[in-house]
C-alpha positions in Angstrom: -78.2 -61.2 -46.9 -75.5 -63.7 -46.1 -71.9 -63.7 -47.4 -72.7 -66.7 -49.5 -75.8 -65.0 -51.0 -73.7 -61.9 -51.8 -71.1 -64.1 -53.5 -73.7 -65.7 -55.6 -74.6 -62.2 -56.9 -70.9 -61.1 -57.2 -68.7 -64.2 -57.8 -65.5 -62.1 -57.9 -66.0 -61.4 -54.1 -65.8 -65.2 -53.5 -62.7 -65.4 -55.6 -61.1 -62.5 -53.6 -62.1 -64.2 -50.4 -60.6 -67.5 -51.5 -57.3 -65.8 -52.6 -56.7 -63.9 -49.3 -54.4 -66.7 -47.9 -52.4 -66.6 -51.2 -52.3 -62.8 -51.5 -51.5 -61.9 -47.9 -47.9 -63.2 -47.6 -46.8 -61.1 -50.6 -48.8 -58.1 -49.4 -47.2 -58.4 -45.9 -43.8 -58.5 -47.5 -44.5 -55.5 -49.7 -45.8 -53.6 -46.6 -43.0 -54.5 -44.3 -45.2 -56.8 -42.2 -47.8 -54.0 -41.5 -51.1 -55.9 -41.4 -53.2 -52.8 -41.5 -51.6 -51.6 -44.7 -52.2 -55.0 -46.2 -55.8 -54.9 -45.0 -56.2 -51.4 -46.6 -55.1 -52.8 -50.0 -57.5 -55.9 -49.6 -60.3 -53.6 -48.5 -59.9 -51.5 -51.7 -60.2 -54.6 -53.8 -63.3 -55.7 -51.9 -64.8 -52.2 -52.1 -64.7 -52.3 -55.9 -66.9 -55.4 -55.8 -69.4 -54.6 -53.0 -70.9 -51.5 -51.5 -71.4 -48.0 -53.0 -68.6 -48.4 -55.6 -69.7 -51.8 -56.8 -70.6 -52.2 -60.5 -73.4 -54.7 -59.6 -76.3 -52.7 -58.3 -77.6 -55.7 -56.4 -74.7 -55.6 -53.9 -74.4 -51.8 -53.6 -76.0 -51.6 -50.2 -74.2 -50.7 -46.9 -75.5 -54.0 -45.5 -73.8 -56.0 -48.2 -70.6 -54.0 -47.6 -70.7 -54.7 -43.9 -71.2 -58.5 -44.4 -68.4 -58.7 -46.9 -66.1 -56.5 -44.8 -66.6 -58.8 -41.8 -66.0 -62.0 -43.7 -63.0 -60.7 -45.6 -61.5 -59.0 -42.5 -61.9 -62.2 -40.4 -60.2 -64.2 -43.1 -57.4 -61.7 -43.6 -56.8 -61.4 -39.8 -56.6 -65.1 -39.3 -54.2 -65.5 -42.3 -52.3 -62.5 -41.2 -51.7 -63.9 -37.8 -50.4 -67.1 -39.4 -48.1 -65.1 -41.7 -46.8 -63.1 -38.7 -46.1 -66.3 -36.7 -44.1 -67.7 -39.5 -41.8 -64.7 -39.8 
């Protein structure tokens, strides 16, 4: 299943993905610029939507989690690098 297909089944995942650029600066500030702590917080939000802890049974598979993890991490990493460059 692709990330877009997962997002069709769980629209809140797309919303979280789209909000990462907006969320990351405030998370970076709250975590004293520690990207990994920020990622941990974002990952917790993502894990509530996809994977074993998801409410939606259609996205509870480890494969869905892996796809969502990769997409969200890549987005956070690229945004995190931009935030880090600006500080």
